[in-house]
DRENGUDO-264195 format. One record per residue: residue in three letters; x, y, z of N, C-alpha, C in turn. Coordinates in steps of 0.2 Angstrom, whole numbers, plus 5000, padded with zeros to 4 digits. Last residue first. Example, Ala and Ser with C-alpha at 12.3 -4.5 7.8 and 13.67 -1.06 7.14 Angstrom:
BEGIN
ser506449895035506849955036506450005039ala506649725039506249785039506649845039
END
This chain:
BEGIN
val502048915151502448905156503048875156ile500849065146501649045147501949005153asp499449055139499749025144500449025143arg498849155129499049125129499449105136asn498149305127497749235130498049185130asn498849365119498749385127498549345129phe499049305108499649315114499449335120glu497749295105498049255105498549255111asn497749435102497049415106497349315108ile498749475091498849505098498149475103gly498349375080498849365084499149405090ile496949435076497149365078497749355084val497449565074497049565076497049485083ile498649535065498549585068498249565075phe497749475054498249435057498749465063ile496649585048496749535053497049505055thr497749665044497349695050497149645054ala498349595032498749615038498349625046ile497049595026497449545027497749555034ile497149725021496549705027496849635028ile498349755016498249775023497649755027gly497749675006498649665008498349665017ile497049734999496849674999497249655005ile497649854995497149865000497149805003tyr498649824988498649854993498349864998met497949764978498249714981498549754986asn497349864971496749804975497349764980ala498149894960498049954968497649894970gly499049824948498449824952498449864960met500249854941500049784942499449754948asp500149994941499849954933499549884935phe500550104951500250024951499949994945phe501650144943501750124948501150054951asn502050194927501450174931501350124938met503450164927503350254928502450224930ser504350024927503850054925503750104927ser505149954937505249954926505049994925gly504349914946505149984945505350024940asn503949814948503649884944504149964943leu504649754954504849744947504349784943leu504149754966504849794965504749774957ala502649734965502849784967503549814965arg503149584961502449644955502649694958gly503749534971503849544965503449564961pro502749564983503449594984503649584977tyr501649474980501449554979502249594978thr501649364982501649374975501749444974trp501149314995501849294993501849334985pro499749334993500149404995500849384994phe498349304984499249254987499649304987leu497449354977497249334984497649264987val498049384965497949444971497649414977trp498249284956498749304959498649334965phe497149214949497049214956497849244959lys497849224936497149254938497149264946thr499449214934499049184934498249234940asn500949234939500549254932499749194930ser501049204951500949274949500649294941ile500949064952500449094955500249194952leu502549064949502149034944501349084947leu503149124959503249154954502549134947ser502749064971502449154969502549144963pro503048944975502748934969502449004968ile504148994985504348954979503748964974ser503149024997503849084992503849044985phe502748945003502348974999502749024994ala503648865007503348835002502848875001val504348965016504748935010504148905005gly503248985026503649045020503948995015val503348845032502548865028502948935025gly504348835035504448785031503748835026leu504648945046505048925039504548875032pro503548875052503748965050503948955045ile504148745058503348765055503648855050gly505448765063505448725055504548745052ile505248795076505748855069505348845064asn504248785087504448765082504848805076ser503248865092503748855095504348815091phe502048965086502448915085503248895088arg501749105085501249055087501548965089ile502749175080502649165090502249125088ser502649155066503249125073503249135079leu501549155065501649095065502349085067phe501549315065501149265069501249185070phe502649335054502549355062502249315067gln501849285044502549255045502549255052ile500849395043500749315044501449275046val501649525041501249505049501149425050met502349495031502749505038502249495043val501149475020501649425023502149425030pro500649615021500349555026500849495026ile501749695018501649685027501049635027leu502349705008502549645009502149645016ser501649835001501449774998501749675003ile502749905009501849915008501549835007phe503849905001503649865009503149845010thr503549904988503749844990503649834996leu503550054991502750024986503149944991leu504850074991504350114995503850044996pro505550024977505549974984505050014990ala504650114969504550054969504650024977tyr505250244972504650234974504450164974ile506550234965506450254971505750234974ile506150214952506750154955506750174963asn505550304948505250254950505450194952pro506150404944505750414951505550344955pro507850404938507450384936506650374944ile509050514943508750454944508050454943tyr510250574934509650584936509350534937thr511850574936511650584942510650594940asn512650464922512050524922511750514929gly513550354921513650434922513350484923thr513150224923512850264918513150344916ile514050174931513950144924513750184920phe513950244944514550234942514550184933phe512750264945512850314944513750294940gly512150124948511850164941512250214941gly512850104962512950064954512650094948val511950194968512550194967512850154960ile510650124963510650194963511550224965val510650004972510650014963510650064961thr511050044985511450004981511249994973phe509950104989510350134987510950114983met508749974987508750044983509450074982phe509349904996509249864989509549944985val509349965007510049975006509949935000leu507749975009508250045007509050015004leu507749845013507549855004507749935003asn508149835024508449795018508149835010leu507049945029508149945030508249875024leu506249845030506449925028506949935023ile506549755036506449735030506449785027phe506949815051507349775048507149775040gly505549825053505849895054506549875049ser504749725054504749795050505349815046gly505649695067505549655061505349685055ile504949795075505749785074505749765067ile503749765077503849845070504649825070leu503549665082503249675073503749715070lys504149695093504249635090504149655081ser502849765097503649805096503949745090val501749695098501749755091502449765093tyr501949615108502049575102502149645096met502249705117502849655116502549645109his501049755117501549805118502149755115met500249645123500249705117500649725113arg500449655135500749595132500749615122lys501349745145500949745142501149695136val502449735158502349775151501449725147pro503249695170502749745170502649795162leu503549565166503949615167503149665167ala503449405164503449455171503549495170cys503349385150502849405153502849435160ile504949365150504849445147503949445149lys504949245155505549285158505149355155lys504249165145504149145153504449245156trp504949195133504249225134504149225141gly506249105136506149185134505449205138asn506548985139505949025141505849075142gln507548945128507848965135507148995139ala506849015114507548985117507349005126asn505849105110505649045111506048985114glu506449225109506149225115505849145117ile507349195096507649225104507249225109lys506249145089506849115093507049145099ala505849265084505449235089505649195091leu506649335077506549365081506149325089ile506849215065507349245071507249275076ala505649235060505549185062506249175068met505749365056505349355059505349295060val506849325046506949365049506249375054val506349225039506949225039507049265047thr505349275031505149225033505649215040val505849395025505649415028505249365032phe506749325014506849325017506449375025val505549265007505949225011506349245017pro505249385000504749325005504949285009leu506349404993506049434999505649415004leu506549284982507149294989506749364995ile505649294972505849254977505949244984met505449424966505049364966505149294970gly506649514970505849524973505249474971tyr507749454966507649444972506949484974phe507349444950507449384955507449384964ile507349554948507049494945506849434950ala508149654951507449644955507149584954ser509349684944509549644952508749644956gln508749704931509149624932509149614939thr508049824932507549764931508149694934tyr509049894934508449894939508149844938leu509749904921510049894928509649874934gln508649944914508749874915509149894920gln508350084918507650034917508149964920trp509650134914509550134921508950084923val509550124902510150084906509950094913asn507850114890508350144896508850104902gln508350034874507950034880508450054887gly508950024860508650104865508450084870lys508949914861508349954854508050004858ser510049864865510049854858509549894854thr510349824879510249914876510049914868phe510449694879509949724885509849814883ile511449664871510649614870510249684874asp512449714878512349744871511649714869glu512449674890512249744887512149774882tyr512949544896512349564891512249624890arg513649584907513849544902513349554895leu513149694913513749724909513849664905phe511949624920512049674913512549694909asn512749544927512449514922512249574915ile513149634937513649574932513449574926phe512149684941512549734939513049694935gly511549554947511149584942511549644939ile512649544958512549494953511949524946ser512549644965512749654960513049584958val511049644969511249704965511749684961phe511349544979511149514973511049574968phe512449594988512549554984512049524978ile511449684994512149724992512449664985pro510649615001510149634995510849684992val511449565009511049525004510849555001leu511949665017512449615013511949595009thr510849695027511349755023511849705018ile510549605034510049635030510449675025thr511549525040511149485033510849545029trp512049625049512549625044512149575037leu510849605058511149645055511349655048leu511149485062510549485059510649545054lys511849445071512149465066511749475060ser511849525089511549485083511749495075his512049615097512549545097512449525092arg510649695100511249725098512149675095leu509549635101509749605095510449645094lys509349655113509249605115509449575108ile509049815112509549785115509649715114leu507849785104508349835102508949815103glu506949795112507049705108507849725105val507149885122507249815123507349785117glu506449975114507049995113507549905117ile505249925112505549935107506349935108ala504849945125504949895124505349875116lys504750095126505250055129505349995129arg503650125117504350145117504750115120met502750085123502850045119503450085115
END
C-alpha cells in the first residue's frame, strides 16, 4: 500500500494541483477578510466576537458551495491521469493489487482535501492575528475545519467512485456541480441530513459556534456509513473491471 501511495505522489510531482489546493483557500479567506474590514462597524456593532466574525465571513461561501465542487475537481483530476493514454492498462499490468491502487488514489485525494482545509485554517489564524492583535485563538476555529474534513468523506468517496467508474470526466464533474449548487437550499430543509453535499457547509460554518455538533452529530455517522458502502462498491467494481 505504501509503495502504491508513493507512486501516486510521483505521478503528481509536476502537477499544478498542489498550487490550486493552497491558493484557493487563501483567496477566499482574503475576500472574507476584506468584506469584514469593509463592514466592520456592522459586524461588531453589537459586541460580536471579532474572531468569529472574521471566520464566518471567510467560511460562508467557501464551505457551502466551493468545497464540494473542489472535491469534485480534485477526484476527477486524479482519475483523469489514468483515464488518459490507457493509464489503467499500464498500472494494472504491475504486480500491485487493484484494491491497493484504488485505496491509494483515494487516500491521496483525501490528503489533498485535508491540506486545503488546513491552509484555510492557517490563513484565518494568521489574518486574525494581524487584524485583532490577539494571540488567543478560539478553539472552534481549529476544530471546525477538522470536523469539516470528516463531513466531506462521503462526498470524496462518491466523487472518487464516479471519477474512476466513468472515463468521461464530464460525468463526475457534472454530478458534483449539479449536487453542490442546490446544497445551500437543501441545507435549510428537514431532509438535509440525507444529502451529504450539505455537510461541509454546516460543519465549517459551525466554527462560529462553540457547540461543534449542534448541527446534528447524525450527519457524521450517516456520512461514514455512506462512504463505507461506496468504498466497498467501488473496490468490487474496480477489481472485476476488464481493463482494455
